[in-house]
Structure formats: C-alpha cells, structure tokens
KOLMI-156374 format. One record per atom (N, C-alpha, C, O): x, y, z. Coordinates in steps of 0.02 Angstrom, whole numbers, padded with zeros to 5 digits, always signed. Layout:
XYZ ...
This chain:
+08874-06253+09068 +08942-06265+09089 +08971-06200+09117 +08967-06148+09086 +08999-06205+09175 +09029-06147+09207 +09102-06140+09186 +09137-06190+09179 +09125-06077+09175 +09193-06066+09154 +09241-06062+09212 +09302-06058+09202 +09217-06064+09273 +09262-06061+09330 +09287-06129+09351 +09328-06134+09398 +09265-06183+09318 +09289-06249+09333 +09336-06273+09277 +09325-06255+09219 +09387-06313+09294 +09432-06336+09242 +09396-06383+09194 +09349-06418+09212 +09419-06383+09132 +09390-06424+09080 +09407-06498+09093 +09465-06514+09106 +09358-06541+09088 +09368-06613+09091 +09322-06644+09040 +09263-06628+09037 +09348-06689+08999 +09305-06722+08949 +09247-06758+08983 +09253-06781+09040 +09191-06763+08947 +09133-06797+08974 +09136-06873+08967 +09089-06907+08987 +09190-06899+08941 +09200-06971+08932 +09216-07002+09000 +09265-06982+09031 +09176-07051+09024 +09190-07081+09089 +09254-07123+09090 +09280-07138+09144 +09279-07141+09032 +09341-07180+09030 +09402-07134+09025 +09456-07157+09008 +09392-07070+09039 +09447-07022+09037 +09504-07044+09081 +09494-07064+09139 +09564-07042+09054 +09624-07065+09089 +09663-07005+09114 +09696-06972+09074 +09662-06989+09179 +09700-06932+09204 +09775-06944+09196 +09798-07001+09198 +09812-06891+09188 +09885-06897+09183 +09913-06927+09247 +09890-06910+09302 +09961-06971+09240 +09991-07002+09298 +09956-07065+09321 +09979-07099+09367 +09900-07081+09290 +09863-07142+09308 +09892-07200+09267 +09882-07201+09206 +09927-07248+09298 +09962-07299+09259 +09917-07353+09230 +09939-07389+09185 +09856-07360+09252 +09813-07413+09229 +09748-07384+09203 +09724-07333+09228 +09719-07416+09153 +09654-07391+09130 +09601-07398+09184 +09600-07447+09220 +09559-07348+09188 +09506-07350+09238 +09444-07379+09206 +09427-07362+09149 +09410-07422+09242 +09345-07446+09218 +09297-07386+09221 +09311-07337+09256 +09243-07389+09184 +09198-07333+09180 +09178-07308+09249 +09181-07248+09262 +09157-07353+09293 +09137-07333+09361 +09157-07387+09409 +09114-07416+09442 +09220-07401+09415 +09242-07453+09461 +09316-07452+09471 +09350-07404+09452 +09342-07504+09501 +09414-07507+09515 +09454-07516+09451 +09427-07536+09400 +09518-07500+09454 +09560-07508+09394 +09566-07582+09374 +09564-07626+09417 +09573-07593+09310 +09583-07661+09284 +09649-07663+09246 +09676-07611+09227 +09674-07722+09237 +09738-07733+09203 +09734-07714+09129 +09679-07713+09100 +09790-07699+09100 +09794-07690+09028 +09798-07758+08993 +09793-07761+08932 +09807-07811+09030 +09812-07878+09003 +09742-07907+08993 +09698-07898+09035 +09733-07940+08937 +09667-07966+08917 +09653-08035+08946 +09697-08078+08947 +09592-08044+08969 +09570-08110+08993 +09572-08161+08936 +09596-08217+08945 +09546-08142+08878 +09542-08189+08821 +09612-08210+08800 +09624-08269+08788 +09659-08162+08795 +09728-08179+08776 +09759-08225+08828 +09792-08274+08809 +09749-08211+08892 +09778-08253+08944 +09748-08322+08942 +09784-08372+08950 +09682-08327+08932 +09648-08392+08929 +09675-08433+08871 +09690-08492+08879 +09681-08403+08811 +09706-08439+08753 +09779-08460+08761 +09797-08516+08743 +09819-08415+08788 +09889-08433+08800 +09895-08489+08851 +09937-08533+08844 +09854-08486+08902 +09854-08538+08953 +09835-08606+08924 +09864-08657+08941 +09784-08606+08880 +09761-08668+08849 +09814-08698+08803 +09830-08757+08808 +09840-08657+08757 +09881-08684+08704 +09956-08682+08717 +09993-08722+08688 +09980-08636+08759 +10052-08631+08772 +10067-08632+08847 +10123-08613+08867 +10020-08652+08887 +10029-08653+08960 +10084-08699+08983 +10115-08687+09035 +10097-08753+08946 +10150-08798+08965 +10218-08764+08965 +10264-08785+09000 +10224-08711+08925 +10288-08675+08919 +10289-08611+08959 +10337-08573+08955 +10237-08598+08998 +10234-08539+09041 +10221-08474+09005 +10231-08420+09034 +10200-08476+08943 +10189-08415+08904 +10136-08371+08936 +10141-08309+08934 +10085-08400+08966 +10033-08361+08999 +10062-08321+09057 +10043-08264+09069 +10108-08351+09094 +10140-08316+09150 +10185-08259+09125 +10186-08205+09154 +10223-08272+09071 +10264-08218+09043 +10220-08161+09020 +10237-08103+09030 +10163-08176+08989 +10117-08124+08965 +10092-08081+09022 +10084-08020+09014 +10079-08111+09079 +10053-08073+09137 +10109-08035+09174 +10095-07999+09222 +10171-08043+09151 +10227-08008+09182 +10259-08046+09239 +10301-08019+09274 +10240-08108+09249 +10266-08149+09303 +10323-08193+09276 +10314-08253+09264 +10381-08162+09266 +10437-08194+09232 +10465-08252+09274 +10481-08305+09246 +10470-08244+09339 +10498-08296+09382 +10459-08361+09378 +10488-08415+09368 +10393-08357+09387 +10352-08417+09383 +10346-08442+09312 +10334-08501+09300 +10354-08396+09264 +10354-08417+09194 +10414-08461+09178 +10407-08511+09143 +10472-08442+09204 +10532-08483+09194 +10524-08551+09229 +10541-08602+09200 +10498-08551+09290 +10488-08615+09325 +10439-08660+09288 +10449-08720+09283 +10387-08630+09262 +10337-08669+09225 +10368-08695+09160 +10351-08751+09139 +10411-08657+09129 +10445-08678+09068 +10492-08737+09082 +10492-08786+09045 +10531-08732+09135 +10579-08784+09152 +10544-08849+09170 +10568-08903+09152 +10488-08845+09205 +10453-08906+09227 +10399-08928+09178 +10360-08974+09193 +10396-08895+09119 +10343-08910+09070 +10274-08907+09102 +10234-08953+09098 +10261-08850+09133 +10196-08839+09163 +10184-08884+09223 +10127-08905+09236 +10237-08898+09261 +10230-08943+09319 +10204-09011+09296 +10160-09041+09328 +10233-09035+09240 +10212-09098+09208 +10138-09099+09192 +10105-09151+09195 +10112-09040+09175 +10043-09034+09154 +09995-09013+09210 +09944-08982+09196 +10012-09029+09272 +09968-09012+09327 +09963-08937+09338 +09908-08910+09345 +10020-08903+09338 +10021-08830+09347 +09984-08796+09289 +09948-08748+09299 +09994-08821+09229 +09961-08793+09170 +09885-08799+09177 +09848-08752+09162 +09861-08857+09199 +09790-08868+09209 +09762-08822+09263 +09709-08792+09255 +09798-08815+09317 +09776-08771+09372 +09773-08699+09348 +09727-08662+09367 +09821-08678+09307 +09819-08609+09282 +09759-08597+09236 +09730-08543+09237 +09741-08646+09196 +09682-08638+09153 +09620-08628+09197 +09579-08585+09183 +09615-08668+09250 +09558-08662+09296 +09559-08594+09332 +09506-08563+09340 +09618-08571+09353 +09622-08506+09386 +09602-08449+09340 +09567-08403+09360 +09623-08453+09277 +09603-08402+09229 +09528-08403+09218 +09495-08351+09219 +09500-08462+09210 +09427-08468+09199 +09387-08444+09259 +09333-08416+09251 +09413-08455+09319 +09378-08434+09380 +09385-08360+09394 +09352-08334+09440 +09427-08325+09356 +09436-08254+09367 +09486-08238+09421 +09490-08181+09444 +09524-08288+09443 +09572-08278+09497 +09640-08257+09472 +09683-08238+09512 +09652-08260+09407 +09717-08241+09379 +09723-08165+09382 +09676-08128+09366 +09782-08141+09401 +09796-08070+09405 +09862-08056+09368 +09902-08101+09357 +09871-07993+09349 +09935-07975+09318 +09987-07963+09373 +09974-07975+09432 +10046-07941+09353 +10101-07932+09400 +10084-07882+09456 +10108-07888+09512 +10042-07832+09440 +10023-07782+09490 +09964-07804+09533 +09942-07767+09577 +09938-07863+09520 +09882-07888+09559 +09814-07865+09535 +09764-07873+09570 +09811-07837+09475 +09748-07812+09448 +09710-07867+09411 +09742-07909+09379 +09644-07867+09414 +09605-07917+09376 +09611-07904+09301 +09621-07848+09279 +09604-07958+09263 +09612-07954+09191 +09553-07919+09157 +09496-07926+09178 +09568-07881+09106 +09517-07844+09069 +09474-07891+09028 +09500-07937+08995 +09409-07881+09029 +09364-07920+08988 +09339-07985+09018 +09309-08025+08982 +09352-07997+09082 +09331-08060+09112 +09256-08067+09113 +09229-08118+09090 +09221-08017+09139 +09148-08022+09147 +09113-08031+09080 +09063-08067+09076 +09139-08000+09027 +09107-08004+08962 +09118-08071+08928 +09076-08092+08888 +09174-08105+08943 +09193-08164+08905 +09195-08229+08945 +09211-08282+08917 +09179-08227+09009 +09187-08287+09050 +09140-08344+09029 +09161-08402+09030 +09079-08329+09011 +09032-08381+08993 +09055-08419+08930 +09054-08480+08929 +09075-08382+08880 +09101-08413+08818 +09163-08454+08833 +09170-08510+08807 +09208-08428+08873 +09270-08463+08889 +09255-08529+08926 +09286-08580+08912 +09209-08527+08973 +09190-08589+09009 +09161-08641+08962 +09178-08699+08966 +09116-08620+08917 +09084-08667+08871 +09135-08698+08825 +09137-08759+08816 +09178-08657+08795 +09230-08683+08750 +09278-08729+08788 +09298-08781+08762 +09296-08711+08849 +09342-08752+08888 +09311-08820+08905 +09345-08871+08900 +09248-08820+08924 +09215-08884+08939 +09210-08928+08878 +09219-08989+08882 +09198-08898+08820 +09196-08936+08758 +09265-08965+08742 +09271-09023+08723 +09318-08925+08751 +09386-08950+08739 +09405-09006+08787 +09436-09055+08767 +09386-08999+08851 +09399-09052+08900 +09363-09116+08878 +09393-09170+08880 +09300-09111+08859 +09261-09169+08839 +09291-09201+08776 +09297-09262+08773 +09310-09161+08727 +09339-09188+08666 +09405-09223+08679 +09420-09275+08648 +09445-09196+08724 +09509-09229+08739 +09497-09296+08775 +09533-09344+08763 +09447-09299+08818 +09430-09362+08851 +09403-09413+08802 +09420-09472+08806 +09360-09391+08757 +09333-09436+08707 +09387-09462+08660 +09389-09521+08645 +09432-09417+08638 +09484-09439+08592 +09533-09486+08627 +09559-09532+08595 +09545-09477+08691 +09587-09524+08729 +09554-09592+08734 +09587-09643+08728 +09489-09593+08746 +09453-09656+08751 +09451-09692+08684 +09459-09753+08682 +09440-09655+08630 +09439-09686+08563 +09508-09713+08546 +09514-09768+08518 +09559-09676+08563 +09628-09698+08549 +09643-09762+08587 +09674-09808+08558 +09623-09767+08649 +09635-09827+08688 +09596-09886+08659 +09621-09942+08657 +09534-09873+08637 +09493-09926+08609 +09521-09950+08542 +09520-10010+08528 +09547-09905+08502 +09576-09923+08437 +09640-09965+08445 +09655-10007+08403 +09676-09951+08499 +09737-09989+08511 +09724-10054+08548 +09770-10091+08563 +09662-10068+08563 +09644-10130+08597 +09672-10135+08667 +09685-10190+08692 +09682-10078+08699 +09709-10079+08767 +09783-10093+08768 +09810-10111+08821 +09817-10086+08712 +09889-10100+08707 +09929-10056+08754 +09982-10077+08779 +09906-09996+08766 +09942-09951+08810 +09945-09978+08881 +09996-09973+08915 +09890-10007+08904 +09887-10036+08971 +09932-10097+08975 +09967-10108+09025 +09931-10138+08923 +09974-10197+08922 +10048-10179+08922 +10087-10212+08956 +10066-10128+08885 +10136-10106+08883 +10157-10079+08951 +10213-10091+08973 +10112-10044+08984 +10127-10019+09051 +10137-10075+09100 +10183-10073+09141 +10094-10126+09097 +10102-10184+09140 +10167-10222+09128 +10199-10245+09175 +10186-10229+09064 +10249-10263+09047 +10308-10224+09074 +10356-10253+09100 +10306-10158+09067 +10361-10116+09092 +10365-10120+09168 +10420-10124+09195 +10308-10119+09201 +10307-10124+09273 +10333-10192+09296 +10370-10197+09345 +10314-10244+09260 +10339-10311+09276 +10414-10317+09267 +10447-10351+09306 +10441-10284+09217 +10513-10286+09205 +10550-10249+09261 +10604-10270+09282 +10521-10194+09285 +10554-10156+09338 +10552-10195+09404 +10601-10197+09440 +10495-10224+09419 +10487-10261+09482 +10524-10327+09479 +10547-10353+09530 +10530-10355+09420 +10566-10418+09413 +10521-10479+09408 +10541-10534+09424 +10460-10468+09387 +10413-10524+09381 +10424-10559+09315 +10389-10607+09300 
C-alpha cells in the first residue's frame, strides 16, 4: 500500500460521502426499498395503496386508496409489476433484492393465485351455484323481466 494515495476501505460496498443511495457491489445504484417488502405489501395491502406509499409515491397511493386498488384491477396489476421487476421507487431506482428473491416470489404468488381460484370454485360448488342465480334475479329485476 502506498502512502501517497488517500485511504479508502477495501469494502466494495463502501458508501462515499454525498452518495444518497447504496451502491451495488459492482453495478448501478439500487433503491433502499426492499423488493420483498414491496411484494408483500402489494399482495396483502395493495387494495389500500400501502405498497405505493412505501415506495414514496404518495399521489398514486392516495388514488389507489380512494378507488380501493382500482376495484382490484390496479392492485392486481401492481402485484404483476412488482413480480416482473418493473416496480421502481420514487427516484426511479430498482428495488433491492429483486434478483435474489424473484424465483421464490413467483412460486409463492402462483400458489396463492391457484389457491384463491380453487377456494372460489369450492365456494361456488358448496352454494350450489346460488351466487349465479342471485345475480340473474337481480339482473332480471333491473331489466324488468
């Protein structure tokens, strides 16, 4: 080690002063927001926009809260965006931990989607299709049949 050069730690994750975001070991900066936290918030509280608030996107968080996740459609789209790695924080940085956790997140998400479909089918079968009959009766009352 030469004494004519300034001291710098040998840690590749060294954070220089004035650097607002953590630096990846050898790559572009990543967000301080976690992929796993965003994914879980999107799954369980996405209807209320909590995932958007977490990422610092207060405006769209409020809209998502008011519309209850765009009646579920916006919440579903956000889950897919998070899983695909397209979700970014307010500064546009990719979420930390995506590459390490994406496979597990996809597997768990597919299992949850399948379980919700199965439970919906079982519920409809247990009710003997009563939900469809009630919908038809309501539609008939509105139309005047």
